[in-house]
C-alpha angles and dihedrals in degrees: 000000000000122000118215095246096026096248116113093188091066090061099044122079111257113226126211089253092049091052092049090049092050093049091048092048091050098043109031110097131180126205134075116324135171111218127215088258090059093249122128124241137182093209128053135180108218105195091185088069093068092038091052094052105086095198094049093042090051091053090048091051092046089054092045095051095081089053093062106109118245111259095033109147103179135026111216116199117199122229120289118353095028092059099075091039094052092046092054091043091051089055091056097042101035089228120139118252135224122197111217120209123206085237134001116263115242092230140053110018091349088216129149092207116042125193119021119036113254102184112116093359134114104251129194113206111221124201135168103224128007120204111152096356091230098131092048090053092051095044093045090053089052092047092048089051087057089054099261119146106226120179103148143032124205124204138178094227131019106201088203093231100129101290095121092053093047091052094045089056087059094047095259121128114213117222118187137186093207139005134216086255091058090053093047091051091049091049094051 
């Protein structure tokens, strides 16, 4: 049988396990890597590999769309990894997007959050991978200072390294499409 675009996987339902396997296959690298901590590693998870694959990113966003809480008015993607994710997610939800900088630029609009207006609106913070949750805490504080109502954050992968607890302490519920455990199971 011939499929219209030649790709069988686009016509078959993608399971949770399949998606985890595809993300792992795209992002798991082996070699010599220096980590942010300065330590060396022979394995590395390059999240930009799944974000840079438009077919995979679209499937991720399609699967994330039902996780967006009811009443959300704006999707806010965090610099840098949250930007492609929020853009794809906006396409599937129809919700406007804001792009949140780590700090406002001193030129142009001089805004911390570019794109959709966040003031007085229910905003869902969107991130690619959550480890400690620290950047979400900082960015949520900034968004709240602008008048945004932030109650949840949504990520593609929760590394299960304390991020959910850190966010909960700040009144932010963490929602995730996948966990580190899901990726490990898929890789096995």
